[in-house]
C-alpha positions in Angstrom: 162.0 -95.4 37.9 165.8 -95.4 37.3 166.2 -92.1 39.1 164.0 -93.1 42.0 166.0 -96.3 42.5 169.3 -94.3 42.5 167.9 -91.9 45.1 166.7 -94.7 47.3 170.1 -96.4 47.1 171.8 -93.2 48.3 169.2 -92.7 51.1 169.5 -96.4 51.9 173.2 -96.0 52.4 173.0 -92.8 54.5 170.2 -93.5 56.9 171.5 -96.8 58.3 175.0 -95.3 58.7 173.5 -92.5 60.9 172.5 -95.2 63.3 175.8 -97.1 63.0 177.8 -94.0 63.7 175.7 -93.2 66.7 176.3 -96.7 68.0 180.0 -96.6 67.4 180.2 -93.1 69.0 178.6 -94.5 72.1 181.8 -96.4 72.9 180.1 -99.8 73.1 182.3 -102.7 72.0 181.7 -104.0 68.5 180.4 -107.4 69.8 177.6 -105.5 71.6 176.2 -104.5 68.2 175.4 -108.2 67.3 174.1 -108.9 70.8 171.7 -105.9 70.6 170.3 -107.1 67.2 168.6 -109.9 69.2 168.3 -108.1 72.6 164.5 -108.0 72.5 161.8 -110.0 70.7 160.9 -107.2 68.3 164.6 -106.5 67.5 165.2 -110.3 66.9 162.1 -110.4 64.7 163.3 -107.5 62.6 166.8 -109.0 62.4 165.6 -112.4 61.4 163.3 -110.8 58.8 166.2 -108.8 57.3 168.6 -111.8 57.2 166.0 -114.0 55.4 165.1 -111.2 53.0 168.8 -110.6 52.3 169.2 -114.3 51.4 166.2 -114.2 49.1 167.6 -111.1 47.5 170.9 -112.7 46.8 169.3 -115.8 45.2 166.9 -113.7 43.1 169.4 -111.1 42.1 171.9 -113.8 41.1 169.4 -115.4 38.7 168.2 -112.0 37.4 171.7 -110.8 36.8 172.5 -114.0 34.9 169.3 -113.8 32.9 170.1 -110.2 31.9 173.8 -110.8 31.4 174.6 -108.2 34.1 178.3 -108.3 35.1 179.7 -108.0 38.7 176.8 -109.6 40.5 179.1 -110.1 43.5 178.9 -106.4 44.4 175.3 -106.7 45.6 175.9 -109.2 48.5 179.0 -107.1 49.4 177.0 -103.9 49.5 174.2 -105.8 51.4 176.7 -106.9 54.1 178.8 -103.6 54.2 175.9 -101.1 54.1 172.6 -102.9 54.1 169.7 -104.2 52.0 168.3 -100.7 52.0 171.1 -99.8 49.7 171.9 -103.0 47.9 168.4 -103.7 46.6 167.6 -100.3 45.1 171.2 -100.3 43.7 170.5 -103.6 42.0 167.1 -102.3 40.7 168.8 -99.2 39.3 171.5 -101.1 37.4 168.9 -103.7 36.3 166.8 -100.9 34.9 169.8 -99.5 33.1 170.5 -102.9 31.6 166.8 -103.5 30.5 166.6 -100.0 28.9 170.0 -100.2 27.2 170.2 -100.9 23.5 170.7 -104.6 22.8 174.4 -105.8 22.8 175.7 -106.9 19.5 
């Protein structure tokens, strides 16, 4: 599973940026990006779903990182905000899997 999580983290970083780059190349002002997130009911629904899921991920990953003594938890919300949940979540699962499979710390 570790390899699958790593591949998904990479894909989750690349695919959203394809859309972000297309948007930025269109010449639209940056504030138009936020407006368009809620421009239609379906877009608003997807945006709200993603925001709520991101908050749940932050809460869960914080507790899970503490439980497993994983350092640097703060990186996951940063990746979530800078890239997206599609990268942050599989990245967390990859590093969590590494921690679970690692020999016990002495």
